[in-house]
C-alpha positions as CSV (number, residue, x, y, z in Angstrom):
1,X,-1.6,-18.3,8.0
2,X,-4.9,-19.6,9.2
3,X,-5.8,-17.3,12.1
4,X,-8.8,-18.1,14.5
5,X,-9.9,-15.0,16.5
6,X,-12.0,-15.7,19.7
7,X,-14.2,-12.8,20.3
8,X,-16.7,-12.3,23.1
9,X,-17.0,-8.4,22.8
10,X,-19.7,-6.3,21.0
11,X,-18.9,-3.3,18.9
12,X,-20.9,-0.1,19.0
13,X,-21.1,1.9,15.8
14,X,-23.7,4.6,16.6
15,X,-21.0,7.1,18.1
16,X,-22.5,7.2,21.6
17,X,-20.7,4.2,23.2
18,X,-17.0,3.7,22.6
19,X,-16.6,0.2,24.1
20,X,-14.2,-1.9,22.0
21,X,-14.0,0.5,19.2
22,X,-10.1,0.2,19.3
23,X,-10.1,-3.6,18.6
24,X,-10.8,-3.3,14.8
25,X,-9.7,-7.0,13.9
26,X,-10.8,-6.3,10.2
27,X,-8.4,-3.3,10.1
28,X,-5.3,-4.6,12.0
29,X,-5.3,-8.2,10.6
30,X,-5.0,-8.4,6.9
31,X,-8.0,-10.8,5.9
32,X,-6.7,-11.2,2.4
33,X,-3.2,-12.1,3.2
34,X,-4.4,-14.5,5.8
35,X,-7.3,-16.9,6.1
36,X,-9.3,-15.5,9.2
37,X,-11.8,-17.4,11.0
38,X,-13.9,-16.3,14.1
39,X,-15.3,-18.2,17.0
40,X,-17.9,-16.0,18.8
41,X,-20.8,-16.2,21.2
42,X,-24.1,-14.3,20.6
43,X,-22.7,-10.9,21.7
44,X,-19.2,-11.3,20.2
45,X,-20.8,-11.9,16.8
46,X,-21.7,-8.2,16.8
47,X,-18.2,-7.3,17.1
48,X,-17.2,-8.9,14.0
49,X,-17.4,-6.2,11.3
50,X,-15.4,-7.8,8.5
51,X,-17.4,-8.5,5.4
52,X,-18.6,-12.3,5.4
53,X,-16.8,-12.6,2.1
54,X,-13.4,-11.8,3.8
55,X,-13.9,-14.5,6.7
56,X,-12.9,-18.0,6.2
57,X,-15.4,-19.4,8.6
58,X,-17.3,-18.4,11.7
59,X,-18.7,-20.7,14.5
60,X,-20.9,-19.3,17.2
61,X,-20.9,-21.2,20.6
62,X,-23.1,-20.9,23.7
63,X,-20.2,-20.5,26.3
64,X,-17.2,-18.9,24.9
65,X,-15.2,-19.5,28.0
66,X,-15.7,-23.1,28.0
67,X,-12.8,-25.2,26.9
68,X,-15.1,-28.0,25.4
69,X,-17.1,-25.5,23.4
70,X,-14.0,-23.7,22.1
71,X,-12.2,-27.0,21.3
72,X,-15.3,-28.3,19.3
73,X,-15.6,-24.9,17.5
74,X,-11.9,-24.8,16.4
75,X,-12.1,-28.2,15.2
76,X,-15.1,-27.5,13.3
77,X,-13.5,-24.4,11.8
78,X,-10.5,-26.6,10.8
79,X,-12.7,-28.9,9.0
80,X,-14.6,-26.2,7.2
81,X,-11.5,-24.5,5.9
82,X,-9.6,-27.6,5.2
83,X,-6.4,-26.7,6.8
84,X,-4.9,-26.6,10.2
85,X,-5.1,-23.5,12.6
86,X,-1.8,-21.6,12.9
87,X,-2.7,-19.2,15.5
88,X,-5.6,-18.5,17.9
89,X,-5.9,-15.0,19.1
90,X,-7.9,-13.9,22.0
91,X,-8.0,-10.4,23.7
92,X,-10.2,-11.2,26.8
93,X,-8.9,-12.4,30.1
94,X,-12.0,-14.6,30.5
95,X,-11.0,-16.7,27.5
96,X,-7.2,-16.9,27.9
97,X,-7.2,-20.1,30.0
98,X,-9.6,-22.0,27.7
99,X,-7.7,-20.9,24.6
100,X,-4.4,-22.0,26.1
101,X,-5.8,-25.3,26.8
102,X,-7.1,-25.7,23.1
103,X,-3.8,-24.8,21.8
104,X,-2.2,-27.5,23.9
105,X,-4.7,-30.3,23.0
106,X,-4.8,-29.4,19.3
107,X,-1.1,-28.7,18.8
108,X,-1.6,-25.1,17.7
109,X,1.6,-22.9,18.4
110,X,1.3,-20.2,21.1
111,X,1.1,-19.8,24.9
112,X,-0.1,-22.9,26.6
113,X,-1.5,-23.3,30.1
114,X,1.8,-23.2,31.9
115,X,2.9,-20.1,30.1
116,X,-0.5,-18.4,30.6
117,X,-0.5,-19.2,34.3
118,X,2.3,-16.8,34.8
119,X,0.0,-13.9,34.2
120,X,-3.2,-15.6,35.2
121,X,-2.5,-17.6,38.3
122,X,-2.1,-15.1,41.2
123,X,-0.1,-17.7,43.2
124,X,2.3,-18.7,40.4
125,X,3.1,-15.0,39.5
126,X,3.9,-14.1,43.1
127,X,6.2,-17.2,43.5
128,X,8.2,-16.2,40.4
129,X,8.6,-12.6,41.6
130,X,9.4,-13.5,45.1
131,X,12.1,-16.0,43.9
132,X,13.5,-12.9,41.9
133,X,13.7,-10.9,45.0
134,X,10.9,-8.5,44.1
135,X,8.4,-7.3,46.9
136,X,5.1,-9.2,47.0
137,X,2.5,-9.5,49.8
138,X,2.9,-12.5,51.9
139,X,0.7,-15.2,50.3
140,X,-0.3,-18.7,50.0
141,X,-2.7,-20.8,47.9
142,X,-5.8,-22.0,49.8
143,X,-5.5,-25.8,50.2
144,X,-7.8,-26.4,53.2
145,X,-9.6,-24.5,56.0
146,X,-6.9,-25.3,58.7
147,X,-4.1,-24.2,56.4
148,X,-5.7,-20.8,55.8
149,X,-6.2,-20.3,59.6
150,X,-2.6,-21.2,60.1
151,X,-1.7,-18.5,57.6
152,X,-3.8,-16.0,59.3
153,X,-2.3,-16.6,62.8
154,X,1.2,-16.1,61.3
155,X,0.4,-13.1,59.0
156,X,-2.2,-11.5,61.1
157,X,-5.6,-9.8,60.0
158,X,-7.1,-8.2,58.0
159,X,-6.3,-10.5,55.0
160,X,-7.5,-10.8,51.4
161,X,-8.9,-14.0,49.8
162,X,-9.3,-13.9,46.0
163,X,-9.8,-16.3,43.2
164,X,-6.5,-17.6,41.8
165,X,-7.5,-16.9,38.3
166,X,-10.0,-14.1,38.9
167,X,-10.3,-10.6,37.2
168,X,-12.0,-7.3,38.1
169,X,-12.1,-7.9,42.0
170,X,-14.8,-10.5,41.2
171,X,-15.0,-12.8,44.2
172,X,-12.4,-10.9,46.3
173,X,-13.0,-10.9,50.0
174,X,-11.7,-8.6,52.7
175,X,-11.3,-10.8,55.8
176,X,-11.2,-9.2,59.4
177,X,-10.9,-12.2,61.6
178,X,-11.2,-16.0,62.2
179,X,-14.9,-16.0,62.3
180,X,-15.2,-14.3,58.8
181,X,-12.6,-16.6,57.5
182,X,-14.3,-19.7,58.8
183,X,-17.7,-18.4,57.5
184,X,-16.3,-17.8,54.0
185,X,-15.2,-21.6,53.8
186,X,-18.8,-22.5,54.9
187,X,-20.0,-21.4,51.5
188,X,-17.3,-22.5,49.2
189,X,-14.4,-24.8,49.0
190,X,-10.7,-23.3,49.5
191,X,-9.2,-24.8,46.4
192,X,-8.9,-22.2,43.6
193,X,-8.5,-19.3,46.0
194,X,-5.4,-17.5,47.2
195,X,-4.9,-15.7,50.7
196,X,-2.7,-12.9,51.1
197,X,-1.3,-10.0,53.4
198,X,-3.4,-6.9,53.4
199,X,-1.2,-4.0,52.3
200,X,-2.0,-0.4,53.3
201,X,-1.2,2.0,50.3
202,X,-2.3,3.7,47.2
203,X,-2.9,1.3,44.2
204,X,-1.4,2.2,40.9
205,X,-1.8,0.5,37.7
206,X,0.7,0.4,34.7
207,X,-0.4,-0.3,31.2
208,X,1.8,-1.0,28.3
209,X,3.5,-3.4,25.8
210,X,6.6,-5.7,26.2
211,X,8.5,-6.1,23.1
212,X,9.8,-9.6,21.8
213,X,12.9,-9.3,24.0
214,X,10.9,-8.4,27.1
215,X,11.8,-4.7,27.0
216,X,8.9,-2.4,27.7
217,X,8.4,-0.3,24.6
218,X,5.6,1.8,26.0
219,X,3.9,2.2,29.5
220,X,1.7,4.5,31.2
221,X,1.4,4.9,35.1
222,X,-1.9,5.7,36.7
223,X,-3.1,6.0,40.2
224,X,-6.5,4.5,41.2
225,X,-8.9,7.0,42.9
226,X,-10.7,4.6,45.1
227,X,-10.1,0.8,44.3
228,X,-11.7,-2.0,42.5
229,X,-12.8,-3.9,45.6
230,X,-14.7,-0.8,46.8
231,X,-16.3,-0.5,43.5
232,X,-17.7,-4.0,43.9
233,X,-19.0,-2.7,47.1
234,X,-21.0,0.1,45.4
235,X,-18.4,3.0,45.4
236,X,-17.3,5.0,42.4
237,X,-14.0,4.0,40.7
238,X,-11.6,6.0,38.6
239,X,-7.9,6.6,38.0
240,X,-5.6,9.5,36.9
241,X,-2.5,9.4,34.7
242,X,0.6,10.1,36.7
243,X,3.0,12.9,35.3
244,X,6.6,12.9,35.2
245,X,8.6,12.6,38.5
246,X,10.8,10.4,40.6
247,X,8.0,8.2,41.9
248,X,6.8,7.6,38.3
249,X,10.4,6.6,37.3
250,X,10.6,4.2,40.1
251,X,7.4,2.6,39.3
252,X,8.4,2.3,35.6
253,X,11.6,0.6,36.7
254,X,9.8,-1.7,39.1
255,X,7.3,-2.7,36.4
256,X,10.2,-3.6,34.0
257,X,11.8,-5.8,36.6
258,X,8.4,-7.6,37.1
259,X,7.7,-8.1,33.4
260,X,11.2,-9.4,32.8
261,X,11.1,-11.7,35.8
262,X,7.8,-13.1,34.5
263,X,9.2,-13.6,31.0
264,X,6.4,-11.4,29.4
265,X,7.3,-10.9,25.7
266,X,5.5,-9.6,22.7
267,X,2.4,-8.9,24.7
268,X,0.6,-6.0,26.6
269,X,0.3,-6.1,30.3
270,X,-2.0,-4.5,33.1
271,X,-0.1,-4.5,36.3
272,X,-1.2,-3.3,39.6
273,X,0.9,-2.3,42.6
274,X,0.8,-0.6,46.0
275,X,2.8,2.4,47.0
276,X,2.9,2.4,50.8
277,X,3.2,5.3,53.0
278,X,6.9,5.1,53.0
279,X,6.9,4.8,49.2
280,X,7.7,1.1,49.2
281,X,6.6,-0.5,45.9
282,X,4.7,-3.8,46.4
283,X,3.5,-5.9,43.7
284,X,-0.3,-6.7,43.5
285,X,-0.9,-8.6,40.3
286,X,-0.5,-8.6,36.5
287,X,-2.6,-9.6,33.7
288,X,-1.2,-10.4,30.1
289,X,-3.9,-8.2,28.4
290,X,-5.0,-4.6,27.9
291,X,-6.4,-2.9,30.9
292,X,-10.2,-2.8,31.2
293,X,-12.7,0.0,31.9
294,X,-11.7,3.2,30.1
295,X,-7.9,2.6,30.3
296,X,-7.1,2.0,26.6
297,X,-9.3,4.9,25.5
298,X,-7.6,7.4,27.9
299,X,-4.2,6.1,26.6
300,X,-5.2,6.5,23.0
301,X,-6.5,10.0,23.4
302,X,-3.5,11.2,25.5
303,X,-0.7,9.5,23.6
304,X,-2.2,8.3,20.3
305,X,-1.2,4.8,21.0
306,X,-3.8,2.1,20.3
307,X,-2.6,-0.9,22.4
308,X,-5.0,-3.2,20.5
309,X,-3.4,-2.3,17.2
310,X,0.1,-2.8,18.7
311,X,-1.0,-6.2,20.2
312,X,-2.7,-7.6,17.0
313,X,0.0,-6.5,14.6
314,X,2.7,-8.1,17.0
315,X,0.7,-11.3,16.9
316,X,0.7,-11.6,13.2
317,X,4.3,-10.5,12.7
318,X,3.8,-7.1,11.4
319,X,5.9,-4.2,12.3
320,X,4.7,-2.4,15.4
321,X,3.1,1.0,14.9
322,X,4.9,3.8,16.6
323,X,4.5,4.1,20.2
324,X,5.5,7.6,21.2
325,X,5.0,9.2,24.5
326,X,5.2,12.9,23.6
327,X,4.6,15.6,26.2
328,X,3.5,14.9,29.5
329,X,-0.4,15.1,29.7
330,X,-2.7,13.7,32.2
331,X,-6.3,12.8,32.4
332,X,-8.3,9.7,33.6
333,X,-11.7,8.2,33.9
334,X,-14.5,7.6,36.3
335,X,-17.2,4.9,36.6
336,X,-20.3,5.5,38.9
337,X,-21.6,2.1,39.6
338,X,-25.1,0.8,39.0
339,X,-27.6,1.0,41.7
340,X,-27.8,-2.1,44.1
341,X,-31.5,-2.8,43.1
342,X,-31.7,-3.9,39.5
343,X,-33.3,-3.4,37.0
344,X,-33.6,0.2,37.6
345,X,-35.2,2.9,35.2
346,X,-33.7,6.3,35.0
347,X,-35.8,9.3,35.9
348,X,-33.4,12.1,35.5
349,X,-29.6,12.7,35.0
350,X,-27.3,15.6,34.1
351,X,-24.3,15.5,31.8
352,X,-20.9,15.2,33.4
353,X,-19.6,18.0,31.0
354,X,-22.0,20.4,32.8
355,X,-20.1,19.8,36.0
356,X,-16.4,19.9,34.8
357,X,-15.0,21.5,31.6
358,X,-12.3,18.7,31.2
359,X,-14.8,16.0,30.2
360,X,-13.8,14.5,26.8
361,X,-16.2,11.7,26.7
362,X,-19.2,10.5,28.7
363,X,-21.8,7.9,28.9
364,X,-24.6,9.0,31.1
365,X,-28.0,7.2,31.1
366,X,-30.9,9.1,29.9
367,X,-34.5,9.3,31.3
368,X,-36.3,6.1,30.4
369,X,-33.2,4.0,30.0
370,X,-33.1,0.9,32.1
371,X,-30.0,-0.3,33.8
372,X,-29.8,-4.1,34.4
373,X,-27.1,-6.5,35.6
374,X,-25.4,-7.4,32.4
375,X,-21.9,-6.6,31.5
376,X,-18.8,-5.4,33.3
377,X,-17.1,-2.0,33.7
378,X,-18.1,-1.2,30.0
379,X,-21.8,-1.8,30.4
380,X,-24.3,0.9,30.9
381,X,-23.5,2.2,34.5
382,X,-24.9,5.0,36.3
383,X,-22.2,7.2,34.6
384,X,-19.0,6.7,32.8
385,X,-16.6,9.7,31.8
386,X,-13.2,10.4,30.5
387,X,-11.3,13.7,31.4
388,X,-8.3,15.2,29.6
389,X,-6.1,17.9,31.3
390,X,-2.3,19.2,31.2
391,X,-2.3,19.0,34.9
392,X,-2.4,15.8,37.0
393,X,-3.8,17.7,40.0
394,X,-6.4,19.4,38.1
395,X,-7.4,16.2,36.5
396,X,-7.8,14.4,39.9
397,X,-9.7,17.3,41.2
398,X,-12.2,17.0,38.4
399,X,-12.6,13.3,38.6
400,X,-13.1,13.4,42.4
401,X,-15.8,16.1,42.0
402,X,-17.6,13.7,39.5
403,X,-17.2,10.8,42.1
404,X,-18.6,13.0,44.8
405,X,-21.3,15.0,43.3
406,X,-22.7,13.2,40.1
407,X,-26.2,11.9,40.6
408,X,-28.7,10.0,38.7
409,X,-32.3,9.4,39.9
410,X,-34.0,6.2,39.4
411,X,-37.7,5.5,39.3
412,X,-37.7,3.6,42.8
413,X,-36.5,6.9,44.3
414,X,-32.9,5.6,45.0
415,X,-30.0,7.8,44.1
416,X,-26.5,6.8,43.1
417,X,-24.0,6.9,44.7
């Protein structure tokens, strides 16, 4: 096959940072059995570690999430290699839509825009699940100001407004009243947004892989400590792996029902749901990709399963590696957000491992480091850590201590959190 990999991620090899170390295209896709080309941006070029003699072609673009740029690059790759592209692979949620359009326009096999919308478009996914009888928040696509006000009158406040194709709580708004809702539409057009009922409950995330028949072959349930929206507001974020019990079983069964209803096959998923005070399970959203932040690294450490390896081997038709779930360990991760005023130079910091013994990995900025506004969860934050424990309760206690007590001092005298 002629395979094009679209990559926007760096790779770090000095042993301090672990970001994207599990992707390893050069190991999981046979570059001798297949002709493998890459389309990258400037940062993504650093994540291509295969020797140039093993690469059929590589094209760098300015905007890797742009349909026009990607289509031109794939066309150029085709001309250089002298054969059509049989498959395009992208692992990042921020390029799924553009790649789907390129497949459709160039006649390349694989998920097109309609299929990708099932796990990208927050309105479409909820429509499908509601039709299947699964509990979702009351929701509507935002068509115009008056329609959203009518929805609010029927549903009541507070409400959530979010981009239909967003990720990582970027652009999500908690709306408390009519004034705030009208004010939001004074700064942007409603089109491209969704409005939905505010659900009170604990947010969980489930990360795993659905086989070719839609049966989940592996999944891990975790409970958020704080939430992604609060992180956007400056609060620490983390999650802890949930150990065996009836609630976990119910969540796993609910997840299978959602994945089956959405027709997700041969792909990873990162699903979020609410558990209300009465333990009702309410779907929040799903992504057809591997969870972000430290999720894949916690899973790999605890269970020995590299979801990137599973996904990449599935895509090229190779047998899936084993996905055992031996034992019942726990653990989790925490991210201390960047200070609000950027850039910020670090004056002092202490290791997370000096605070709790269960820290397995940490990335704490050192004096003299400068934190800027680049990157997402996996950029240099005020602190990132992974803990491993045989007790969910103790893992959570350790994570909460880090969230509450960890401090970094910056040159301007501000402290985080």
